[in-house]
Kinemage of the C-alpha trace (Angstrom):
@kinemage 1
@onewidth
@group {chain A} dominant
@subgroup {mainchain}
@vectorlist {calphas} color= white
{ca met a 1} P 10.570 -66.058 50.344
{ca asn a 2} L 11.025 -62.936 49.060
{ca gln a 3} L 9.332 -63.494 45.686
{ca lys a 4} L 8.123 -59.832 44.645
{ca lys a 5} L 11.464 -58.985 45.303
{ca ile a 6} L 12.938 -61.616 42.942
{ca lys a 7} L 10.231 -61.094 40.323
{ca asn a 8} L 11.459 -57.287 40.436
{ca val a 9} L 14.874 -57.625 40.219
{ca leu a 10} L 14.809 -60.292 37.629
{ca asp a 11} L 12.316 -57.880 35.492
{ca ser a 12} L 14.846 -55.011 35.408
{ca phe a 13} L 17.160 -57.517 33.649
{ca gln a 14} L 14.911 -57.546 30.855
{ca glu a 15} L 16.735 -58.851 27.690
{ca gly a 16} L 19.639 -59.592 29.780
{ca val a 17} L 21.695 -62.911 28.927
{ca ile a 18} L 22.642 -65.733 31.305
{ca glu a 19} L 26.034 -66.417 30.466
{ca glu a 20} L 27.098 -68.486 33.544
{ca met a 21} L 25.250 -70.385 36.180
{ca ser a 22} L 26.056 -72.905 38.930
{ca phe a 23} L 25.268 -73.927 42.333
{ca ser a 24} L 27.129 -73.202 45.461
{ca gly a 25} L 25.614 -75.385 48.045
{ca ser a 26} L 21.959 -74.226 47.524
{ca asp a 27} L 22.911 -70.741 46.160
{ca leu a 28} L 22.527 -70.433 42.355
{ca asn a 29} L 25.300 -68.297 40.756
{ca ile a 30} L 24.386 -66.345 37.945
{ca lys a 31} L 26.315 -64.101 35.849
{ca leu a 32} L 24.134 -62.100 33.746
{ca glu a 33} L 25.368 -59.994 30.644
{ca cys a 34} L 22.612 -56.856 30.340
{ca lys a 35} L 25.155 -53.838 28.997
{ca phe a 36} L 22.593 -51.490 28.697
{ca leu a 37} L 22.105 -51.716 32.485
{ca ala a 38} L 25.145 -52.152 33.640
{ca gln a 39} L 26.279 -49.051 32.143
{ca glu a 40} L 23.796 -47.001 33.708
{ca val a 41} L 25.852 -47.892 37.074
{ca asn a 42} L 29.594 -47.410 35.124
{ca asn a 43} L 29.882 -46.796 31.416
{ca thr a 44} L 32.485 -49.589 31.243
{ca phe a 45} L 30.417 -52.205 32.655
{ca gln a 46} L 28.779 -55.241 30.859
{ca tyr a 47} L 27.594 -57.350 33.839
{ca phe a 48} L 25.810 -58.366 37.169
{ca tyr a 49} L 26.216 -61.053 39.664
{ca cys a 50} L 23.353 -62.314 41.341
{ca val a 51} L 23.053 -65.223 43.892
{ca leu a 52} L 19.939 -66.696 44.168
{ca lys a 53} L 19.298 -67.916 47.625
{ca ser a 54} L 18.392 -71.384 48.673
{ca cys a 55} L 17.363 -72.050 45.134
{ca thr a 56} L 15.296 -75.246 44.436
{ca gly a 57} L 13.705 -76.849 41.506
{ca leu a 58} L 15.643 -75.353 38.525
{ca his a 59} L 14.757 -76.369 35.422
{ca leu a 60} L 14.020 -75.416 31.737
{ca arg a 61} L 11.104 -76.915 29.684
{ca tyr a 62} L 11.298 -75.903 25.833
{ca trp a 63} L 8.181 -74.276 24.272
{ca asp a 64} L 8.218 -76.475 21.342
{ca asp a 65} L 8.547 -79.621 23.633
{ca glu a 66} L 7.143 -79.656 26.969
{ca asp a 67} L 7.859 -82.847 27.854
{ca lys a 68} L 11.684 -82.496 27.619
{ca ile a 69} L 13.253 -80.957 31.223
{ca val a 70} L 17.133 -79.592 31.613
{ca glu a 71} L 18.297 -78.897 35.002
{ca asp a 72} L 21.902 -79.250 34.493
{ca pro a 73} L 23.044 -75.351 35.102
{ca ala a 74} L 25.918 -76.012 33.467
{ca tyr a 75} L 23.823 -76.780 30.102
{ca leu a 76} L 21.816 -74.129 30.607
{ca ser a 77} L 24.707 -71.706 30.637
{ca asn a 78} L 25.404 -72.958 27.264
{ca leu a 79} L 21.890 -71.898 25.889
{ca leu a 80} L 22.799 -68.496 26.684
{ca leu a 81} L 18.893 -67.780 28.188
{ca glu a 82} L 17.551 -64.245 27.132
{ca leu a 83} L 15.292 -63.121 30.057
{ca leu a 84} L 11.732 -61.829 28.340
{ca gly a 85} L 9.887 -61.746 31.408
{ca leu a 86} L 8.644 -63.159 34.348
{ca glu a 87} L 5.478 -64.357 36.343
{ca pro a 88} L 4.991 -66.134 39.675
{ca val a 89} L 3.561 -69.929 39.279
{ca asn a 90} L 2.389 -69.753 42.799
{ca asp a 91} L 3.569 -68.695 46.006
{ca lys a 92} L 6.978 -70.254 45.843
{ca glu a 93} L 7.720 -70.680 42.141
{ca leu a 94} L 8.981 -68.619 39.357
{ca lys a 95} L 8.514 -68.738 35.783
{ca val a 96} L 11.072 -66.934 33.482
{ca tyr a 97} L 10.368 -66.736 29.934
{ca val a 98} L 13.636 -67.212 28.330
{ca asn a 99} L 14.778 -67.144 24.524
{ca cys a 100} L 17.490 -69.933 24.256
{ca thr a 101} L 19.823 -67.961 22.223
{ca ala a 102} L 22.146 -70.489 20.995
{ca leu a 103} L 19.471 -73.074 19.893
{ca gly a 104} L 17.090 -70.147 18.132
{ca phe a 105} L 14.079 -70.941 20.044
{ca gly a 106} L 13.213 -70.635 23.631
{ca gly a 107} L 11.144 -71.963 26.845
{ca asn a 108} L 10.349 -71.593 30.419
{ca leu a 109} L 12.924 -71.604 32.962
{ca phe a 110} L 11.313 -72.858 36.602
{ca phe a 111} L 12.790 -72.498 40.226
{ca ser a 112} L 12.384 -71.160 43.927
{ca ala a 113} L 14.427 -69.157 45.908
{ca ser a 114} L 14.339 -67.644 49.122
{ca asp a 115} L 16.094 -64.164 48.057
{ca ile a 116} L 18.176 -62.693 45.455
{ca ile a 117} L 21.492 -60.690 45.982
{ca val a 118} L 22.907 -58.762 43.213
{ca phe a 119} L 26.141 -57.313 42.672
{ca asp a 120} L 27.811 -54.895 39.726
{ca glu a 121} L 30.710 -55.833 37.826
{ca asp a 122} L 33.232 -54.512 40.601
{ca phe a 123} L 31.146 -56.752 43.312
{ca arg a 124} L 29.493 -53.930 44.886
{ca gln a 125} L 26.080 -55.144 46.016
{ca met a 126} L 23.594 -53.303 44.526
{ca asp a 127} L 20.349 -52.122 46.401
{ca pro a 128} L 17.158 -53.789 44.823
{ca glu a 129} L 15.446 -49.946 44.551
{ca glu a 130} L 18.655 -48.674 42.931
{ca leu a 131} L 18.379 -51.381 40.097
{ca leu a 132} L 14.988 -50.761 39.462
{ca phe a 133} L 15.453 -47.026 39.321
{ca leu a 134} L 18.106 -47.467 37.043
{ca ser a 135} L 15.972 -49.997 34.475
{ca asp a 136} L 12.861 -47.400 34.783
{ca arg a 137} L 15.457 -44.609 33.645
{ca tyr a 138} L 16.740 -46.549 30.996
{ca trp a 139} L 13.415 -47.724 29.565
{ca thr a 140} L 12.052 -44.111 29.757
{ca ser a 141} L 14.967 -42.596 27.841
{ca leu a 142} L 13.951 -45.087 25.030
{ca met a 143} L 10.449 -43.753 25.271
{ca asp a 144} L 11.660 -40.399 25.232
{ca ile a 145} L 13.675 -40.996 22.132
{ca glu a 146} L 10.399 -42.275 20.194
């Protein structure tokens, strides 16, 4: 498991919105709208595509009702989950703080995966270091404005 890589990559997409997710075997495919970061790659891009390899335990717990658990990726896609941040739960599981844009409140999305692969809108595989560089450059440019 490459938890540090997964965490760093997903941290790059802070404020991005998951528009689609579905399983292909044990891999979770995600279409992620993150216009500000995608435009760092190409000014016409809006999306990234991610593959969480050997993804298990995917579920969402709402902040206002932690007993309610949602596991269906199609339903989760409809919630338009906005990534706010994430942290490891243990040496295998990650917790992603999300706003459920479609419902007006948030929750915690949990999963375990062995690796993550990211593609740009042209399906060119992105190097994780390149993604971190682009993200850092974007957020630093915002600080320079203020």
